[in-house]
N, C-alpha and C positions, 0 to 999 in steps of 0.2 A: 504495499500499500503506499504510495507516493506522500511525500508530506504534505502536511495538512496547513493550509491558509490559516493565517492570525490576522486579525483585523486590530489595529492597536487604538487603545483607548485615547481621550482626550488628554489623560495625563502622562507626564513623562515616564519611559520604562513598564510601560504595562498595558494590559487589553482590560476593557470594561468587565466587571463581573456580570454575566449574561444572565438573563432570567428566563429565558426561552428554554424548553425542553429538547426543540429539535431546530437548529440554527444553521446557517449556511457555515458559517466559521467551523464547525465540526464537519463539514462534508456531508450532510446528512439534507434529507429534504425539508425544505420549510412547510410547515402546516398551513398557514394562511398568510397571503400577502395583497396589500392592496394600496393604490394611490392614496395619499393621505395629505391632508393639510390641517394645521393646528392654530387657531388664530385667537388674538386677544384684542380688547379695543379699550381706550380711554375716550369719555365724552369731555369736550370743551366747549363751554359757553361763550357765547358773544357778550362785548361790552365790558369784559373783566381780563386785564391782564393776565398772559399766561404764566404758570408758577415756576419761579426756576430751579425748584426741588426736584431731585431725581424722583422718578415714578417708574415702576415695575411691572413689566407685563408678564404673564403666566402664574400669578401667585394667588389671584382670588378666583376661584371655580365658579361655576354655574350656580346659581340659589344664595350665594354670600353677598354681602354688602359691600359696596366700594364707592369711594367719593369721587368725583369729577377730577380732571387735570388742574382746574382753575375754580373749582367751587367746593364747598364740604358737604353739600346735600348729598346724602347717600341713597344708591338705588341697588336695587335687587338683580344681579346680573343673570341674562338669559341666554338664549343662541343668538339673540341679536348681537350681543357683547362677546361670548366666548365660548368654545367647545371644550373648555379643560374640565375635567371631573375631580381633579386633586389638586392641591395648591403646589406647584413647580415641579410636578412629577408626573410622569405617566403610570401606569397602574403596572402591577406585577405581570409578567407573561408577554411583554410589549418591547420591541425593539424597532427605534424611530431612525430612519437616514434621511437625513436632511441636504437637498440638493439645492435650495434658494431661499432666503429669508427676505422678505419684502414688508414695506411700510406702504400701507395703501390709505392715501388720504385722496378724497375726491371733493372739489369745489365747483361750484356753479355761478353763473352769472347773475343768479337772483338770489335773494334771502329767500329762505323759508317760512312759510306764511304762518302755520298754526302748530303747536307743538302738545302734546298730550299733557294733561295737568298731574296726572298717576299713573301708576301701574308701568309695565317695562317699556313703553315708548316714550317715556319722559325724555325730554331732550331730542327727540327724534321728530321729524315733519310727518304731519298726518294729513296736511292739506298740499296736492301737488301744484295749486296756483303760486307761481312767482311771485314776489312783491318788489320791493326796492332794488336798485340793480346793485350790484358789487364787482370790484376788479377782481375777479376770479383769478388771474394769473398771478397779479400782485399779493393777494393773499396766500396763494399756494407757494409763491416763491419764498415769502415771509415765514411759513411753517417749516418748509423743507432745508432753507439754509439756516435758521437758527438750532433746529432739531438736531441732536446728536444721539446715536443709540451703539449699544453694545451687547453682544451675545455672548452669553457665559453659561459654561457647564462647571458644576460644583464652584469651586472659587477662583477658576481660572477665566481670564477675558481671552476671547477670540475676536471675531469678525465686529471690526468697529469703522463706524464713518458716520456723515450727517445723514438724515432721513433722505435727502436726495439720491444719496449712494444706493439705497436699496429700493429701486423701483419695483411696481406691481403691473402685472398684467391685467387685472381686474379695473376695468373702469366704466364709462356711460360714453356711447357713441350717439350723434344725432345731427342736426341741421343748425345752421347757424346763419342766418340771413339767408341771401339767393332765392329772394322773392316767396320765402316761407313767411306764413302768419306769425305774427309776433308771439301768439300764444303757443305756438308749436315749437318756435325757435330754441334752440340749444345751444350755449355757452358754457362749456366745460375747461376746467383744469383739473389734471390728474398725473400722479406721480408714477410715470411709466408709459402708459398706454400701449401693453402689449409687450413690453421690453425687461423681463425680469432679469435680474445678477443671479447668475449661476456661480455657485460656490465651487472655485478651484480644487478645493478640498471637501467631500462630502462629511458633513457631521454626523455622529451617531450618538443615540441616546438610548439607554436600555432602560428597563421599567424600574421606580423607584430611586433613580439618578436624579438629582436635583440641578435644574436649568432654568434662566430666564434670560428676558433681553429688558435692559434699562433703557430708560430714555431720560433726556434732559436738554433745557432750551439754555442756550448760551446768553440769551439777553431776552428782555422782556418786549413783548409787542400786545395790543390788544386787538383780537378778531372782530370784523365786524358782522360776523355770523356763525351759529354753531356748526361744529364739525366733529367729526371722530378720527382717533389715529388708531390704526389698526394694524398690528402685527402678524403677519403670515409666515410661518414655517412650513414649507411644501416639499414632499419626497414621498418615499413609500414605507409602508409600516408592515413589519412582522408580526404576528401574532399568535399566541396559542389557541388552539380549538379543543375543547373541553368535552 
């Protein structure tokens, strides 16, 4: 039997303590594999300067309370905000190979009209009618140039950069002008428009290993409209089948 391939972990001099009972590093057949994306979100309110304090993604799972990036009022996180089920880790029996880290921010050329006053939709638009116009590209630039991100596994820092360095393929497409009615015209600014950053070295996280992504703004600015900062880790997931 030939020499088995070993996947080195994020730490120096060793492989991660894998929790799957049947994984490819042992030359055996994987029980279950799927394309996977793990995401987490912070909400930001209009009319208040962004906080300069560090804020951490993937630490508060669904069903728990979280404050906004620049406001203290807490809200219950749902699938609108995250698909994390545990704080800062995957469940035992999973092994996640990350090929792309993305910061998804979408701003439009008009402010959102109505927000829910309670429930999971608070700080989310509930009326599709645009109101006052906004310099969407200028707001997007302020967010992406001022924001800084770091991907961490255990206590080690890995990929770092401004938010604009982690583009997202997920955006909105539509019409802007060109004889289209003003009610249907779309003015969109997005971080990426289909061009994600592919990691030159895939990052691997096994179940129960601690990880997060930190965000921080280098200087304060006051957004003219509500927006969300979503970090998405995309790749493929090995999982045990019981």
